[in-house]
A tleap script that builds the chain and sets N, CA, C and O, in Angstrom:
source leaprc.protein.ff14SB
mol = sequence {
  NLEU GLY ARG PRO ARG HIE PHE ILE LEU ALA
  GLN ASN TYR PRO ASN PRO PHE ASN GLY ASP
  THR VAL VAL ARG PHE ILE LEU PRO ALA ALA
  ALA THR VAL ASP LEU VAL VAL TYR SER SER
  ALA GLY GLN ARG VAL ALA THR LEU MET GLU
  GLY ALA ARG ALA TYR GLY HIE HIE GLN VAL
  ARG TRP ASP GLY ARG ASP THR ASP GLY ASN
  ARG LEU ALA SER GLY VAL TYR PHE TYR ARG
  LEU ARG ALA ALA ASP GLN VAL GLN VAL ARG
  LYS LEU ILE LEU LEU CARG
}
set mol.1.N position { -0.278 -19.419 9.727 }
set mol.1.CA position { 0.037 -18.099 9.227 }
set mol.1.C position { -0.121 -17.038 10.299 }
set mol.1.O position { 0.707 -16.133 10.400 }
set mol.2.N position { -1.176 -17.136 11.105 }
set mol.2.CA position { -1.362 -16.184 12.187 }
set mol.2.C position { -1.919 -14.850 11.735 }
set mol.2.O position { -2.242 -14.630 10.568 }
set mol.3.N position { -2.013 -13.990 12.697 }
set mol.3.CA position { -2.560 -12.656 12.477 }
set mol.3.C position { -1.507 -11.748 11.832 }
set mol.3.O position { -0.345 -11.785 12.236 }
set mol.4.N position { -1.889 -10.928 10.830 }
set mol.4.CA position { -0.919 -10.013 10.212 }
set mol.4.C position { -0.392 -9.021 11.239 }
set mol.4.O position { -1.125 -8.559 12.114 }
set mol.5.N position { 0.900 -8.699 11.115 }
set mol.5.CA position { 1.520 -7.800 12.085 }
set mol.5.C position { 1.793 -6.409 11.532 }
set mol.5.O position { 2.116 -5.500 12.296 }
set mol.6.N position { 1.672 -6.223 10.221 }
set mol.6.CA position { 2.036 -4.941 9.627 }
set mol.6.C position { 0.927 -4.399 8.731 }
set mol.6.O position { 0.190 -5.157 8.100 }
set mol.7.N position { 0.826 -3.089 8.690 }
set mol.7.CA position { -0.066 -2.370 7.793 }
set mol.7.C position { 0.630 -2.304 6.442 }
set mol.7.O position { 1.726 -1.753 6.336 }
set mol.8.N position { 0.005 -2.861 5.408 }
set mol.8.CA position { 0.638 -2.909 4.093 }
set mol.8.C position { -0.379 -2.549 3.018 }
set mol.8.O position { -1.482 -3.094 2.977 }
set mol.9.N position { 0.013 -1.623 2.152 }
set mol.9.CA position { -0.730 -1.333 0.931 }
set mol.9.C position { 0.122 -1.857 -0.213 }
set mol.9.O position { 1.197 -1.320 -0.479 }
set mol.10.N position { -0.338 -2.888 -0.886 }
set mol.10.CA position { 0.437 -3.523 -1.953 }
set mol.10.C position { 0.295 -2.732 -3.251 }
set mol.10.O position { -0.639 -1.950 -3.429 }
set mol.11.N position { 1.247 -2.959 -4.148 }
set mol.11.CA position { 1.158 -2.368 -5.485 }
set mol.11.C position { 0.003 -3.034 -6.228 }
set mol.11.O position { -0.160 -4.252 -6.169 }
set mol.12.N position { -0.788 -2.236 -6.918 }
set mol.12.CA position { -1.908 -2.801 -7.684 }
set mol.12.C position { -1.377 -3.746 -8.765 }
set mol.12.O position { -0.234 -3.633 -9.209 }
set mol.13.N position { -2.235 -4.676 -9.173 }
set mol.13.CA position { -1.850 -5.628 -10.212 }
set mol.13.C position { -3.040 -5.880 -11.119 }
set mol.13.O position { -4.137 -6.114 -10.612 }
set mol.14.N position { -2.881 -5.844 -12.421 }
set mol.14.CA position { -1.651 -5.461 -13.127 }
set mol.14.C position { -1.448 -3.946 -13.091 }
set mol.14.O position { -2.380 -3.180 -12.848 }
set mol.15.N position { -0.229 -3.547 -13.334 }
set mol.15.CA position { 0.133 -2.136 -13.398 }
set mol.15.C position { 1.297 -1.993 -14.363 }
set mol.15.O position { 2.382 -2.507 -14.094 }
set mol.16.N position { 1.097 -1.306 -15.483 }
set mol.16.CA position { -0.093 -0.566 -15.915 }
set mol.16.C position { -1.268 -1.509 -16.204 }
set mol.16.O position { -1.093 -2.713 -16.393 }
set mol.17.N position { -2.468 -0.924 -16.231 }
set mol.17.CA position { -3.655 -1.730 -16.521 }
set mol.17.C position { -4.514 -1.056 -17.570 }
set mol.17.O position { -4.427 0.153 -17.787 }
set mol.18.N position { -5.355 -1.868 -18.226 }
set mol.18.CA position { -6.233 -1.381 -19.268 }
set mol.18.C position { -7.683 -1.574 -18.857 }
set mol.18.O position { -8.445 -0.607 -18.834 }
set mol.19.N position { -8.084 -2.792 -18.532 }
set mol.19.CA position { -9.479 -3.066 -18.173 }
set mol.19.C position { -9.760 -2.770 -16.721 }
set mol.19.O position { -10.503 -1.844 -16.396 }
set mol.20.N position { -9.166 -3.558 -15.852 }
set mol.20.CA position { -9.303 -3.306 -14.424 }
set mol.20.C position { -8.058 -3.791 -13.703 }
set mol.20.O position { -7.208 -4.474 -14.274 }
set mol.21.N position { -7.973 -3.419 -12.432 }
set mol.21.CA position { -6.814 -3.739 -11.619 }
set mol.21.C position { -7.290 -4.077 -10.213 }
set mol.21.O position { -8.405 -3.725 -9.828 }
set mol.22.N position { -6.448 -4.753 -9.455 }
set mol.22.CA position { -6.787 -5.142 -8.090 }
set mol.22.C position { -5.828 -4.463 -7.121 }
set mol.22.O position { -4.613 -4.478 -7.314 }
set mol.23.N position { -6.398 -3.867 -6.075 }
set mol.23.CA position { -5.624 -3.252 -5.005 }
set mol.23.C position { -5.813 -4.117 -3.770 }
set mol.23.O position { -6.939 -4.416 -3.371 }
set mol.24.N position { -4.685 -4.519 -3.163 }
set mol.24.CA position { -4.720 -5.354 -1.956 }
set mol.24.C position { -4.070 -4.607 -0.799 }
set mol.24.O position { -3.143 -3.818 -0.985 }
set mol.25.N position { -4.579 -4.878 0.400 }
set mol.25.CA position { -3.943 -4.309 1.588 }
set mol.25.C position { -4.165 -5.229 2.773 }
set mol.25.O position { -5.049 -6.085 2.772 }
set mol.26.N position { -3.329 -5.024 3.786 }
set mol.26.CA position { -3.374 -5.838 5.004 }
set mol.26.C position { -3.514 -4.907 6.199 }
set mol.26.O position { -2.795 -3.915 6.323 }
set mol.27.N position { -4.449 -5.245 7.073 }
set mol.27.CA position { -4.635 -4.499 8.313 }
set mol.27.C position { -4.238 -5.384 9.494 }
set mol.27.O position { -4.748 -6.498 9.612 }
set mol.28.N position { -3.345 -4.923 10.369 }
set mol.28.CA position { -2.960 -5.724 11.533 }
set mol.28.C position { -4.000 -5.683 12.647 }
set mol.28.O position { -3.947 -6.483 13.582 }
set mol.29.N position { -4.956 -4.740 12.545 }
set mol.29.CA position { -6.042 -4.608 13.521 }
set mol.29.C position { -7.249 -4.023 12.795 }
set mol.29.O position { -7.108 -3.386 11.751 }
set mol.30.N position { -8.416 -4.242 13.349 }
set mol.30.CA position { -9.622 -3.655 12.768 }
set mol.30.C position { -9.465 -2.135 12.729 }
set mol.30.O position { -8.900 -1.541 13.647 }
set mol.31.N position { -9.967 -1.511 11.661 }
set mol.31.CA position { -9.819 -0.060 11.522 }
set mol.31.C position { -10.863 0.478 10.558 }
set mol.31.O position { -11.425 -0.268 9.757 }
set mol.32.N position { -11.114 1.764 10.640 }
set mol.32.CA position { -11.913 2.462 9.648 }
set mol.32.C position { -10.963 2.863 8.537 }
set mol.32.O position { -9.952 3.521 8.783 }
set mol.33.N position { -11.285 2.465 7.312 }
set mol.33.CA position { -10.385 2.715 6.194 }
set mol.33.C position { -11.011 3.672 5.186 }
set mol.33.O position { -12.228 3.832 5.103 }
set mol.34.N position { -10.118 4.296 4.427 }
set mol.34.CA position { -10.489 5.196 3.350 }
set mol.34.C position { -9.491 4.922 2.229 }
set mol.34.O position { -8.320 5.286 2.336 }
set mol.35.N position { -9.950 4.282 1.155 }
set mol.35.CA position { -9.086 3.953 0.014 }
set mol.35.C position { -9.581 4.763 -1.175 }
set mol.35.O position { -10.673 4.527 -1.692 }
set mol.36.N position { -8.756 5.728 -1.604 }
set mol.36.CA position { -9.175 6.729 -2.578 }
set mol.36.C position { -8.155 6.813 -3.705 }
set mol.36.O position { -6.955 6.642 -3.488 }
set mol.37.N position { -8.653 7.080 -4.924 }
set mol.37.CA position { -7.792 7.293 -6.082 }
set mol.37.C position { -7.781 8.785 -6.399 }
set mol.37.O position { -8.819 9.446 -6.395 }
set mol.38.N position { -6.575 9.303 -6.676 }
set mol.38.CA position { -6.378 10.714 -7.018 }
set mol.38.C position { -5.723 10.829 -8.386 }
set mol.38.O position { -4.940 9.969 -8.790 }
set mol.39.N position { -6.056 11.905 -9.093 }
set mol.39.CA position { -5.377 12.213 -10.351 }
set mol.39.C position { -3.980 12.720 -10.024 }
set mol.39.O position { -3.671 12.993 -8.864 }
set mol.40.N position { -3.134 12.847 -11.045 }
set mol.40.CA position { -1.789 13.371 -10.821 }
set mol.40.C position { -1.828 14.835 -10.381 }
set mol.40.O position { -0.843 15.347 -9.849 }
set mol.41.N position { -2.955 15.508 -10.597 }
set mol.41.CA position { -3.128 16.893 -10.152 }
set mol.41.C position { -3.631 16.969 -8.709 }
set mol.41.O position { -3.789 18.062 -8.165 }
set mol.42.N position { -3.884 15.816 -8.088 }
set mol.42.CA position { -4.329 15.785 -6.705 }
set mol.42.C position { -5.831 15.801 -6.522 }
set mol.42.O position { -6.311 15.923 -5.395 }
set mol.43.N position { -6.593 15.680 -7.617 }
set mol.43.CA position { -8.054 15.666 -7.544 }
set mol.43.C position { -8.538 14.270 -7.183 }
set mol.43.O position { -8.104 13.281 -7.774 }
set mol.44.N position { -9.429 14.198 -6.224 }
set mol.44.CA position { -10.034 12.917 -5.828 }
set mol.44.C position { -10.950 12.476 -6.961 }
set mol.44.O position { -11.885 13.194 -7.317 }
set mol.45.N position { -10.686 11.283 -7.540 }
set mol.45.CA position { -11.492 10.840 -8.674 }
set mol.45.C position { -12.369 9.635 -8.356 }
set mol.45.O position { -13.400 9.441 -8.999 }
set mol.46.N position { -11.980 8.823 -7.378 }
set mol.46.CA position { -12.786 7.638 -7.050 }
set mol.46.C position { -12.528 7.210 -5.613 }
set mol.46.O position { -11.406 7.304 -5.115 }
set mol.47.N position { -13.576 6.740 -4.957 }
set mol.47.CA position { -13.450 6.133 -3.635 }
set mol.47.C position { -13.659 4.639 -3.819 }
set mol.47.O position { -14.731 4.204 -4.240 }
set mol.48.N position { -12.632 3.851 -3.505 }
set mol.48.CA position { -12.704 2.409 -3.712 }
set mol.48.C position { -13.268 1.674 -2.507 }
set mol.48.O position { -13.921 0.640 -2.654 }
set mol.49.N position { -13.017 2.206 -1.316 }
set mol.49.CA position { -13.509 1.548 -0.113 }
set mol.49.C position { -13.482 2.549 1.028 }
set mol.49.O position { -12.549 3.342 1.158 }
set mol.50.N position { -14.520 2.500 1.852 }
set mol.50.CA position { -14.509 3.313 3.062 }
set mol.50.C position { -15.371 2.648 4.114 }
set mol.50.O position { -16.333 1.946 3.805 }
set mol.51.N position { -15.008 2.882 5.360 }
set mol.51.CA position { -15.761 2.308 6.461 }
set mol.51.C position { -14.945 1.321 7.267 }
set mol.51.O position { -13.754 1.127 7.023 }
set mol.52.N position { -15.597 0.708 8.223 }
set mol.52.CA position { -14.935 -0.219 9.145 }
set mol.52.C position { -14.577 -1.528 8.438 }
set mol.52.O position { -15.372 -2.072 7.672 }
set mol.53.N position { -13.386 -2.012 8.704 }
set mol.53.CA position { -12.911 -3.288 8.159 }
set mol.53.C position { -12.219 -4.074 9.264 }
set mol.53.O position { -11.564 -3.497 10.133 }
set mol.54.N position { -12.367 -5.378 9.224 }
set mol.54.CA position { -11.713 -6.265 10.182 }
set mol.54.C position { -10.227 -6.366 9.871 }
set mol.54.O position { -9.789 -5.996 8.781 }
set mol.55.N position { -9.458 -6.862 10.819 }
set mol.55.CA position { -8.044 -7.092 10.543 }
set mol.55.C position { -7.929 -8.168 9.473 }
set mol.55.O position { -8.852 -8.957 9.272 }
set mol.56.N position { -6.793 -8.193 8.793 }
set mol.56.CA position { -6.545 -9.240 7.814 }
set mol.56.C position { -6.333 -8.685 6.419 }
set mol.56.O position { -6.061 -7.500 6.225 }
set mol.57.N position { -6.467 -9.592 5.446 }
set mol.57.CA position { -6.209 -9.285 4.042 }
set mol.57.C position { -7.490 -8.800 3.364 }
set mol.57.O position { -8.566 -9.361 3.570 }
set mol.58.N position { -7.356 -7.756 2.556 }
set mol.58.CA position { -8.495 -7.177 1.838 }
set mol.58.C position { -8.084 -6.879 0.408 }
set mol.58.O position { -6.906 -6.664 0.122 }
set mol.59.N position { -9.056 -6.868 -0.485 }
set mol.59.CA position { -8.781 -6.473 -1.865 }
set mol.59.C position { -10.018 -5.850 -2.482 }
set mol.59.O position { -11.150 -6.131 -2.088 }
set mol.60.N position { -9.763 -4.988 -3.470 }
set mol.60.CA position { -10.845 -4.344 -4.202 }
set mol.60.C position { -10.415 -4.253 -5.665 }
set mol.60.O position { -9.253 -3.982 -5.969 }
set mol.61.N position { -11.357 -4.479 -6.552 }
set mol.61.CA position { -11.102 -4.381 -7.994 }
set mol.61.C position { -11.590 -3.006 -8.457 }
set mol.61.O position { -12.661 -2.547 -8.059 }
set mol.62.N position { -10.779 -2.356 -9.309 }
set mol.62.CA position { -11.141 -1.037 -9.836 }
set mol.62.C position { -11.081 -1.068 -11.348 }
set mol.62.O position { -10.127 -1.579 -11.935 }
set mol.63.N position { -12.113 -0.516 -11.976 }
set mol.63.CA position { -12.240 -0.567 -13.436 }
set mol.63.C position { -11.817 0.717 -14.136 }
set mol.63.O position { -12.097 0.882 -15.324 }
set mol.64.N position { -11.151 1.628 -13.437 }
set mol.64.CA position { -10.675 2.855 -14.065 }
set mol.64.C position { -11.757 3.888 -14.296 }
set mol.64.O position { -11.622 4.753 -15.161 }
set mol.65.N position { -12.834 3.803 -13.525 }
set mol.65.CA position { -13.921 4.779 -13.645 }
set mol.65.C position { -13.933 5.704 -12.435 }
set mol.65.O position { -13.511 5.330 -11.341 }
set mol.66.N position { -14.428 6.919 -12.657 }
set mol.66.CA position { -14.520 7.864 -11.547 }
set mol.66.C position { -15.759 7.575 -10.708 }
set mol.66.O position { -16.490 6.619 -10.967 }
set mol.67.N position { -15.981 8.396 -9.718 }
set mol.67.CA position { -17.101 8.213 -8.787 }
set mol.67.C position { -18.448 8.241 -9.494 }
set mol.67.O position { -19.396 7.601 -9.039 }
set mol.68.N position { -18.546 8.978 -10.608 }
set mol.68.CA position { -19.797 9.071 -11.362 }
set mol.68.C position { -19.942 7.979 -12.420 }
set mol.68.O position { -20.936 7.958 -13.147 }
set mol.69.N position { -18.963 7.066 -12.520 }
set mol.69.CA position { -19.040 5.985 -13.488 }
set mol.69.C position { -18.435 6.292 -14.842 }
set mol.69.O position { -18.540 5.482 -15.762 }
set mol.70.N position { -17.801 7.450 -14.982 }
set mol.70.CA position { -17.168 7.825 -16.246 }
set mol.70.C position { -15.781 7.197 -16.357 }
set mol.70.O position { -15.046 7.115 -15.373 }
set mol.71.N position { -15.431 6.754 -17.564 }
set mol.71.CA position { -14.093 6.200 -17.797 }
set mol.71.C position { -13.055 7.298 -17.720 }
set mol.71.O position { -13.180 8.328 -18.383 }
set mol.72.N position { -12.040 7.083 -16.919 }
set mol.72.CA position { -10.967 8.067 -16.797 }
set mol.72.C position { -9.998 7.942 -17.957 }
set mol.72.O position { -9.886 6.880 -18.569 }
set mol.73.N position { -9.305 9.015 -18.255 }
set mol.73.CA position { -8.320 9.044 -19.337 }
set mol.73.C position { -7.056 8.292 -18.922 }
set mol.73.O position { -6.792 8.097 -17.736 }
set mol.74.N position { -6.288 7.877 -19.916 }
set mol.74.CA position { -4.984 7.285 -19.653 }
set mol.74.C position { -4.152 8.254 -18.843 }
set mol.74.O position { -4.257 9.470 -19.008 }
set mol.75.N position { -3.326 7.712 -17.969 }
set mol.75.CA position { -2.446 8.582 -17.203 }
set mol.75.C position { -1.987 7.946 -15.910 }
set mol.75.O position { -2.272 6.784 -15.621 }
set mol.76.N position { -1.269 8.744 -15.145 }
set mol.76.CA position { -0.749 8.331 -13.842 }
set mol.76.C position { -1.742 8.777 -12.777 }
set mol.76.O position { -2.184 9.926 -12.761 }
set mol.77.N position { -2.082 7.857 -11.894 }
set mol.77.CA position { -2.976 8.128 -10.776 }
set mol.77.C position { -2.310 7.613 -9.502 }
set mol.77.O position { -1.366 6.823 -9.551 }
set mol.78.N position { -2.813 8.070 -8.379 }
set mol.78.CA position { -2.291 7.632 -7.088 }
set mol.78.C position { -3.442 7.090 -6.263 }
set mol.78.O position { -4.544 7.639 -6.299 }
set mol.79.N position { -3.201 6.023 -5.524 }
set mol.79.CA position { -4.214 5.542 -4.596 }
set mol.79.C position { -3.646 5.598 -3.191 }
set mol.79.O position { -2.493 5.241 -2.949 }
set mol.80.N position { -4.487 6.058 -2.266 }
set mol.80.CA position { -4.075 6.283 -0.883 }
set mol.80.C position { -4.974 5.498 0.055 }
set mol.80.O position { -6.200 5.554 -0.039 }
set mol.81.N position { -4.345 4.768 0.958 }
set mol.81.CA position { -5.075 4.049 2.000 }
set mol.81.C position { -4.792 4.714 3.332 }
set mol.81.O position { -3.642 4.855 3.747 }
set mol.82.N position { -5.866 5.117 3.994 }
set mol.82.CA position { -5.756 5.644 5.350 }
set mol.82.C position { -6.493 4.671 6.255 }
set mol.82.O position { -7.655 4.350 6.008 }
set mol.83.N position { -5.831 4.203 7.293 }
set mol.83.CA position { -6.433 3.288 8.257 }
set mol.83.C position { -5.928 3.675 9.633 }
set mol.83.O position { -4.734 3.583 9.915 }
set mol.84.N position { -6.841 4.105 10.484 }
set mol.84.CA position { -6.480 4.599 11.819 }
set mol.84.C position { -5.480 5.739 11.649 }
set mol.84.O position { -5.799 6.731 10.995 }
set mol.85.N position { -4.281 5.626 12.217 }
set mol.85.CA position { -3.297 6.707 12.139 }
set mol.85.C position { -2.221 6.445 11.087 }
set mol.85.O position { -1.174 7.091 11.098 }
set mol.86.N position { -2.473 5.501 10.178 }
set mol.86.CA position { -1.476 5.153 9.172 }
set mol.86.C position { -1.981 5.508 7.777 }
set mol.86.O position { -3.174 5.423 7.484 }
set mol.87.N position { -1.030 5.912 6.920 }
set mol.87.CA position { -1.351 6.271 5.545 }
set mol.87.C position { -0.254 5.738 4.635 }
set mol.87.O position { 0.932 5.869 4.937 }
set mol.88.N position { -0.656 5.137 3.522 }
set mol.88.CA position { 0.303 4.732 2.498 }
set mol.88.C position { -0.272 5.104 1.139 }
set mol.88.O position { -1.486 5.099 0.933 }
set mol.89.N position { 0.637 5.429 0.210 }
set mol.89.CA position { 0.253 5.847 -1.134 }
set mol.89.C position { 1.065 5.055 -2.144 }
set mol.89.O position { 2.248 4.787 -1.929 }
set mol.90.N position { 0.424 4.679 -3.252 }
set mol.90.CA position { 1.094 3.994 -4.366 }
set mol.90.C position { 0.643 4.642 -5.666 }
set mol.90.O position { -0.409 5.278 -5.733 }
set mol.91.N position { 1.461 4.467 -6.696 }
set mol.91.CA position { 1.173 5.023 -8.023 }
set mol.91.C position { 0.649 3.907 -8.921 }
set mol.91.O position { 1.112 2.768 -8.849 }
set mol.92.N position { -0.323 4.247 -9.767 }
set mol.92.CA position { -0.794 3.296 -10.770 }
set mol.92.C position { -0.897 3.991 -12.107 }
set mol.92.O position { -1.020 5.214 -12.177 }
set mol.93.N position { -0.848 3.207 -13.165 }
set mol.93.CA position { -0.900 3.748 -14.530 }
set mol.93.C position { -2.063 3.106 -15.271 }
set mol.93.O position { -2.156 1.883 -15.379 }
set mol.94.N position { -2.942 3.955 -15.776 }
set mol.94.CA position { -4.099 3.530 -16.555 }
set mol.94.C position { -3.806 3.770 -18.036 }
set mol.94.O position { -3.463 4.886 -18.429 }
set mol.95.N position { -3.940 2.731 -18.854 }
set mol.95.CA position { -3.751 2.842 -20.302 }
set mol.95.C position { -5.054 2.517 -20.999 }
set mol.95.O position { -5.620 1.445 -20.782 }
set mol.96.N position { -5.533 3.405 -21.818 }
set mol.96.CA position { -6.774 3.159 -22.573 }
set mol.96.C position { -6.444 2.807 -23.999 }
set mol.96.O position { -7.347 2.563 -24.799 }
savepdb mol mol.pdb
quit
């Protein structure tokens, strides 16, 4: 398979989700990452991952809770991955 060559933020699965969902991404080189969920109004609601990560495949499970552990309301949210000088954003839908 070899070393990944592209920075990829995959669509979360399942989407829409009710209980929890998984976000996957690929780093072609080691990088400091910031994976954050935002409300449709642009408010930062949860930080899923931050800090240094090795190159390769990564995943994180999210249960639809904010940074304080509160269950978020149904709706459209966005998750953004920043790694080095690259940024990608995807949309997810939470159904309660």
